[in-house]
N, C-alpha and C positions, 0 to 999 in steps of 0.2 A: 330524606335519603340522600347520601352523598352521590355525586356524579361519577359516571364511569370515565375511565382514561382510555382514550382512543389512539391507535397506531397512527392514524391519519393526522393527529395533532402533535406527533412526536418529533423531536430534533436531536441531533448529535453534535457535540462540539469537541474540538481537540485543543488542549492548552498546556502550557508549561507552568501554570498557576495552580497551586494546591489550596482550594477553598476549605476543604476540611482540616487542613493543617493550619488554618487561621489567617490566611491571606485576605487582605482587605479588598473590597470591590473595586477599589481604584487601581489595584495591581493588574487587572485585566485590561489589555489594550489590543488594538488590531495587529500589533506586532508580536504578540504571543498567544493569542486565542483566535481560532478559526472555525467557522461553521462548516459542517459537511452535509450537502444535500443528499441525504440517504434515500434509497428507494425502499419499497415495501419489502419486509422479510428480514430486516435486521435482527440481530439477537445479542443478548448479553446474559451470562449466567455464571453462578458460583455454585460449586458442589463440595461435598466432603468426602474424605476417605473414612471407611468404617471397619471395625473389627467386631466379629461375633464371638462370644464366649458361650460355649454350650456345656451342659452337664448331662451325662447319661450313666446310670448306676443299674446294678442288678437288684433283685428282690421284688416283693410285691407292692412296695410304695417307693419307687425310685425317684430321685430328683431328676426331672426331665426339663428343667428350665434353661433359658438362654438369655443372654444380656448382649445389648449392642452398644458400642462405644463410638463416638465420632472422634477419630484420632488425628485428623489433620484437615486443614482447608486446602482444597486443591486450587491451582492457579485459575484465576477467572478467565473465562473464554468469551470472546466477542468477535462479531463479524458484521459487516454491512457492505452494500454495494452503492457506488456513486458513478455518475457519468465522468468520462475522461474529457475534460474541457480545457483546451489551450487558452492562454490569456493574452499572448502577444509580448509579454515581458521577457525579451530574449537577449538584452544587452546590459552588461554590467556598467555601472557608472558611479560617480560620487553622489551621496545622498542629496536629494533635492533637484537632481538633473531632470530636465523635462524634454530631452531629445527623443527621437523615435525609439520605440521598443524599450524605453527605460521605465523604472518605477521609482516612487518617491524615496524609498529606502536605499536605492542604488543596487539592491540585490536582484539577481536573475530569478524569476518565478514564472516559468513558461506554462505551467499547468495549475489548475485551481487547487489541486491536492499535492502541491510541490513538497510540503512539509511531511506528508505521509511517505512519499518516495524517499525522502532524505532520511527519515527515521528507520526506513527499511534497509538502506544500502550503506549508510554512513555512520561514523562514530561522533559526528558533529551535532550538537543539539540545535534544533531549528530556531531557538531564540535564547537570548541570554537572560530574558526576563524583562529587559527594557528595550531591546531591538532585535529584530530577526536577523538570522545569519544563514543565508542560503548557500549551499555548496554547488548549486547549479551554475554552470559556466556560460559565458557569452556564446551565443549561437543556440540557446536553449537546450544545453547539453549537460547530462549527468552520466558519469562513467563509474563503473564498479571497480575503480583502481585508485591507489594512493595518489592524491593530487595536491599540489601546493596552492596556496591562496592566490587569487588574481583580482582584477578589478570587478568589484561587485560579487565576488565568489569567495567563500571561506575554505580553508584547507579540510581535506577529508581523507579518512583511511576507510577502505572497504574490508580489510582483514582486521577484525577486532573480536574480543572474546565475550563482551557482554553487550547485548543490544541496548540502545538508549532507553532508559527507564524513568528519567526525571520528567515525566510527562503524564498528562491526566485526560481521561475521556469522560465527558458528561453526557449522559443519556437522559434527555428530558422527556420523559414519558407522559405527555400531556401536562398534568400538574405535579407529577412525582419525579424527582431528579435524583439520579444515581451517579456516583463518582467511581470510576475505575482508576485506582492509584497504581503508579509505576506501570503505565501502559506501554507494552513493547509491541512493535509491529513485526509480525511473523512472516506473513506472505501477502503477495498481491497476484491476482489472476485477471488478466485483460481478456475480455471476450469481444471478438469482432464478428459475431454472426451477421451475414449480410443484410438481413431483414431488420437489423436493430440499430440503435445508437451505441456507440462505443462505451463500454463500462469497465470499471475496475472493482473486483470484489476484494476488500481488505479484511484480513483476519489477524488476531493476535491474542495476547494474554495480559494479565495484571496480577497484582498480589492480593488486592482486596476489592470488594464491591460494598459500597456503603450508601445509604440513603442520606441525602442532605436534609437536615431539619434545622429549625431555629435560625440563627444569624447566618450560617453558611448558605441556607436555602434562600434567604432573602437577598444575599449578595448574588447568587446565581441568577435569580429571577430578574434582578436589577439590570442585568447585562443581557440575558437571553430573552427576557420578556415573560409574562405569565401572571399568575395570581400570587401576591405576597401573602405571608402568614396572617395578615390583618384582614385579608379578603380583598384588597385593592388590587386593581389591574395595572401592570406595567407594560408599556410597549417596548419591544426589542430595541436595543440600542447598538446598531451596526454602524460601522464607519470604514469605508474602503478608501476614501480619499486622504484622510489625516491620520497617519499611523501613531501620532502622539496622543490622540484622545484617550482619556481613562474611562473605565467602566463601559468598555465597547468591545465588540468582536469584529473580526473580518468576515464579510459574507462570502459565500462560495461562488456565486454566479457573476461577480463583478471584480474588477481589478483597476487600480490606478495605473494607466498607461500614458506616459509623457504628460503627466499632470491632468489627464482627463479621465473621468470615470467611464469605463468601457465594459460592455457585456461580454463574458466569455463564450467562446464558440462551442457548439456541439459537433461531433464527428460523425459523419454518415459512413457507415461500415461498407455500403455497397460499392464504394470507390476504393476499397482496400486492395492491395496487392503484395506479392512477396518477390524478393529476388534471392535465389539460391546460387551459389557458385561452388563447383566441386571439380577437383582434378583428380583423374583416375590414377595418377602416379605421384609419388612424392617429388615435388619440384617441377611437375609438369604443368602445361598451360591449363588454366582452369576454364570450364565451360560455364557461362552464365545463363541461368534460366529465370525468366520473368513470367509469373503467372497470375492470372486473375483467380481469385479464391472463392470457394463456397463456404468455407469456415476457417477461422483462424484464432488461435489461443496462444497466450504467453503467460508463463508463471515464474515468479521469483520467490524462493522460499529460503528462510533462515533456519528452519529446523530447530526451533528454540526447545530447550529442556529447562526445568526448574529444580532447584534444590529445596527440600523441605526436611527439617529436623524430625527426629523420631523419639522425642522425649516422652517418658511415661508420665501419666497424670497431668497432661497438658493437651490443649487443642493446638497443635503445631500449624504454623503458617509458612508459606513460601518465603525464602530469604533472598531470591534473586534468580536470574536466568543465565544460561550460557548458550551461545549460538552454536549450532552444529555445522555440518557441511553446507556450504551455499549451493543451492539448487536452482539453475537457470534452464528452463525447459520450454518447449513449445510444440505446436502441432499445426498442420495445415492440410486442407483438402481442396483439391482442384479436379476439373474434369480430365478424363483420360483422353489425350490427344496424341496422334502420331505426327512425327515430323521432327526436323532438326531443332534443338533447344526446346522441345515440348516435353510434356510430363512423361511420355513413354521413354524418351531418351534419358531423362533424369532417373527414372526407375531402373532402366537397364543398366546405367553406369554405376549406381549404388549397389545393385545386387551383384554385378560382376567385379566389384572392387574387392580383391582378396585380402587387403590390409586388415589387421584387427582394429587399427585406429587410424582414421583418415581425417581427424578433426583439424589438424594444422594445415590441411589442403582444401578446407571447405569453410564457407561462411554463409550467413543468412541475414537478410534484412527484412524485417516484418514492418510494412508501411500501413498502419491503421488510418484509413481515411484517404489513401492515394498520395500522389506526389505533389498535388496542389493543395495548399493550406485551405483549411485546417487539418493537420495531421499530427500523429505521434508515431515515430519510427523506433524500432528496437533493432539495433545492429549488433550481431554476434560474430566477431572475427574468427573464431574457431569453433566449429560445430561438428558433432558426431551424429550422422543420420542413421536411424534404424532402417531396416528394409521397408520400402514403401508397400502399402497393401491396396489391393483393388477392391473397391466397394461396388457390388453388383446391385445397381439401382436402375431406374428408367433410363438415366444417362449414367454411363459408367464413370466412376471417379477413382482418384488415387488420394490416399491420405498417408502422411508421413509424420512421424515423431522424431524430435531431435533434442539434444542437450548441448548447451554452450559450455565451452571449457576455457581455461586460461590460455591465451596465445603464448607462444614461446617467449616473445619479447617482454612480457610482464608476468612470467610465471613466479608464483609466490607472492604477488601483489594484487591479484585479482585480474580484472579486465574482461570478464566474460561478456559483458553487454555495455553499450552506450545507448542512452535514450536521448532522442532528438524531439523537440516539439516546436511547431510553427503555427502561427495564426494567420 
């Protein structure tokens, strides 16, 4: 009897190399293939659109039959959760530089899933195929605004029509390997519940889901590890120190920092806090509120849609995506406290603000992990707050939802959020 395939033994990899398209095993390197240390509960699925044709006639012997047709393949859906782990690579430099906070590639990579964030917010591919090309800037900073190239940082546009598709997800489900082709990143949700470690839930789509068999499967196993088609066992071939090694991938929990292999940090959510600033009148002096939180979330959503032909006598497939309105939202919950610059004053000022839009007079900084490294902060320079709500619990609390908007200075170019990471 064949063995069962267990979620416990499953792994997920992100790459710009297409093994099903015939790429050689040597094409995979730590500069274009990265492992994602996913948590339990990940998913990947493909479904079809169907059409039912029914018959219904009169008489004693009517035709009452029906037929079902698969008319189209729906976009593949995938999602998984990873820990948000700062790396310490926050300074751009020439390749091979080994000064503090640098990486062997010279690129800025301040979080372990830097390539996922880049695929979410930028039109720049995370790798050319032979070298990675991060758009994160010195200081561990990624902004959703058009940015020119700098030292260790490639140029980027945040307003683009099509999300990056020339990339592939590999789901190694124990001994069965699936490839999601043209994987596009749709959304990221950061959860900073205070009893947990900071996580990001990633979700997106692709055009096809195919099992790797034959030579492509052997190529994948040679890099990811597992059992070859012959039955032989291969040990995973990861390399975080030398980016030029072939038939390797970059691990998730380690990074080359200043020429030394370092372990990426976890973030303790209990230390998280938020800074809100809000001016009750346009051009007025803003009041800054700094709160310890009991719950904190942040979401970035590209609102992807897909185009699929509708030809008769054919099983139609998606031909590509378009991005929708960029959605940058969040929420925070804190205890209800009286006093100056406390949650009651914040709630009172938001409710009494008679303007229909106060976004250009307000901002928010969500600091996941607190102001002492390791942390990741999401700064939104123009924020529209909804009316805060009182939650009646043992300890009274206030919760508020908000949406980031383009600031006036960068209207039409993005700029809703800048992400900072520090180890």
